[in-house]
C-alpha positions as semicolon CSV with decimal commas, in nm:
position;residue;x (nm);y (nm);z (nm)
1;X;9,545;9,471;8,417
2;X;9,310;9,400;8,684
3;X;9,264;9,631;8,988
4;X;9,487;9,464;9,221
5;X;9,755;9,582;8,928
6;X;9,624;9,908;8,956
7;X;9,690;9,940;9,308
8;X;10,034;9,797;9,359
9;X;10,132;10,068;9,066
10;X;9,932;10,344;9,246
11;X;10,134;10,237;9,614
12;X;10,494;10,233;9,367
13;X;10,377;10,572;9,233
14;X;10,332;10,771;9,567
15;X;10,600;10,551;9,767
16;X;10,852;10,692;9,503
17;X;10,719;11,044;9,501
18;X;10,705;11,036;9,880
19;X;11,090;10,931;9,862
20;X;11,189;11,160;9,615
21;X;11,048;11,465;9,800
22;X;11,237;11,350;10,117
23;X;11,533;11,244;9,959
24;X;11,540;11,614;9,775
25;X;11,498;11,797;10,121
26;X;11,741;11,611;10,284
27;X;12,036;11,589;10,028
28;X;12,016;11,921;9,885
29;X;11,761;12,163;10,068
30;X;11,901;12,051;10,412
31;X;12,250;11,969;10,321
32;X;12,382;12,211;10,027
33;X;12,115;12,451;10,050
34;X;12,125;12,584;10,395
35;X;12,404;12,364;10,494
36;X;12,348;12,112;10,848
37;X;12,446;12,372;11,049
38;X;12,234;12,644;10,921
39;X;11,968;12,394;10,926
40;X;12,045;12,316;11,317
41;X;12,049;12,709;11,393
42;X;11,695;12,771;11,216
43;X;11,592;12,452;11,424
44;X;11,722;12,624;11,736
45;X;11,555;12,978;11,630
46;X;11,226;12,798;11,645
47;X;11,257;12,614;11,965
48;X;11,419;12,249;11,891
49;X;11,747;12,136;12,009
50;X;11,989;12,208;11,745
51;X;12,065;11,839;11,726
52;X;11,738;11,757;11,639
53;X;11,835;11,866;11,265
54;X;12,101;11,594;11,224
55;X;11,833;11,354;11,335
56;X;11,559;11,491;11,069
57;X;11,865;11,482;10,807
58;X;11,966;11,137;10,882
59;X;11,571;10,993;10,911
60;X;11,452;11,197;10,585
61;X;11,763;11,102;10,339
62;X;11,734;10,715;10,445
63;X;11,375;10,649;10,436
64;X;11,377;10,871;10,098
65;X;11,617;10,610;9,984
66;X;11,423;10,311;10,170
67;X;11,143;10,453;9,988
68;X;11,298;10,485;9,613
69;X;11,413;10,132;9,648
70;X;11,087;9,976;9,817
71;X;11,276;9,862;10,139
72;X;11,123;9,844;10,413
73;X;10,840;10,061;10,320
74;X;10,622;10,076;10,621
75;X;10,874;10,152;10,866
76;X;11,046;10,446;10,644
77;X;10,713;10,573;10,641
78;X;10,642;10,540;10,947
79;X;11,006;10,719;11,058
80;X;10,900;10,996;10,868
81;X;10,529;11,054;10,967
82;X;10,694;11,275;11,313
83;X;10,933;11,439;11,093
84;X;10,712;11,553;10,848
85;X;10,423;11,642;11,142
86;X;10,722;11,800;11,267
87;X;10,750;12,034;10,947
88;X;10,405;12,099;10,935
89;X;10,441;12,257;11,294
90;X;10,780;12,469;11,200
91;X;10,550;12,608;10,922
92;X;10,246;12,706;11,126
93;X;10,344;13,068;11,130
94;X;10,383;13,100;10,792
95;X;9,998;13,060;10,713
96;X;9,846;12,801;10,495
97;X;10,002;12,863;10,151
98;X;10,327;12,710;10,084
99;X;10,386;12,998;9,865
100;X;10,395;13,235;10,124
101;X;10,724;13,407;10,264
102;X;10,866;13,128;10,506
103;X;10,673;12,859;10,334
104;X;10,293;12,751;10,466
105;X;10,208;12,418;10,608
106;X;9,987;12,300;10,350
107;X;10,284;12,145;10,129
108;X;10,396;11,938;10,481
109;X;10,076;11,865;10,635
110;X;9,995;11,713;10,261
111;X;10,356;11,498;10,275
112;X;10,245;11,382;10,648
113;X;9,896;11,237;10,517
114;X;10,091;11,092;10,198
115;X;10,369;10,918;10,463
116;X;10,042;10,754;10,658
117;X;9,873;10,632;10,345
118;X;10,186;10,474;10,230
119;X;10,208;10,279;10,574
120;X;9,892;10,161;10,478
121;X;9,942;10,111;10,094
122;X;10,286;9,885;10,150
123;X;10,555;9,894;9,876
124;X;10,343;9,817;9,596
125;X;10,516;9,754;9,263
126;X;10,887;9,734;9,123
127;X;11,000;9,648;9,524
128;X;11,335;9,502;9,640
129;X;11,176;9,228;9,865
130;X;11,283;9,058;10,153
131;X;11,225;8,733;10,158
132;X;10,923;8,605;10,339
133;X;11,134;8,403;10,577
134;X;11,296;8,727;10,754
135;X;10,983;8,950;10,767
136;X;10,769;8,994;11,124
137;X;10,491;8,707;11,155
138;X;10,226;9,043;11,181
139;X;10,374;9,176;10,851
140;X;10,348;8,855;10,657
141;X;10,042;8,749;10,807
142;X;9,882;9,051;10,686
143;X;9,971;9,009;10,334
């Protein structure tokens, strides 16, 4: 294997890991554990509009699936960045360690940075590719 192959596999591992976490936080944590109305109530308790919980749920779920499949990886990563930095903000009061009561900000900040990195890494290996003709000229030029 050459270094380009290693880089593609690294981007793949990062992409699938981030996507899996986003799916788990949306479909399981927000929808099953806390429920969407419960998540909306939490959002309201920290000063955010309740409806934004549904938007966050949708972004996490859609971006997570897109990342796992390798479809629109840069766009999915970009969409998740404000959500992840928002989660970092929501956990600031609980301290640094995520094991603290209420969860700290270290883990959401790490996920935020990984999402930023994924924007630059792209899809990597084992991604569902969009045909060249349908790509943005900027993305096609960057390849």
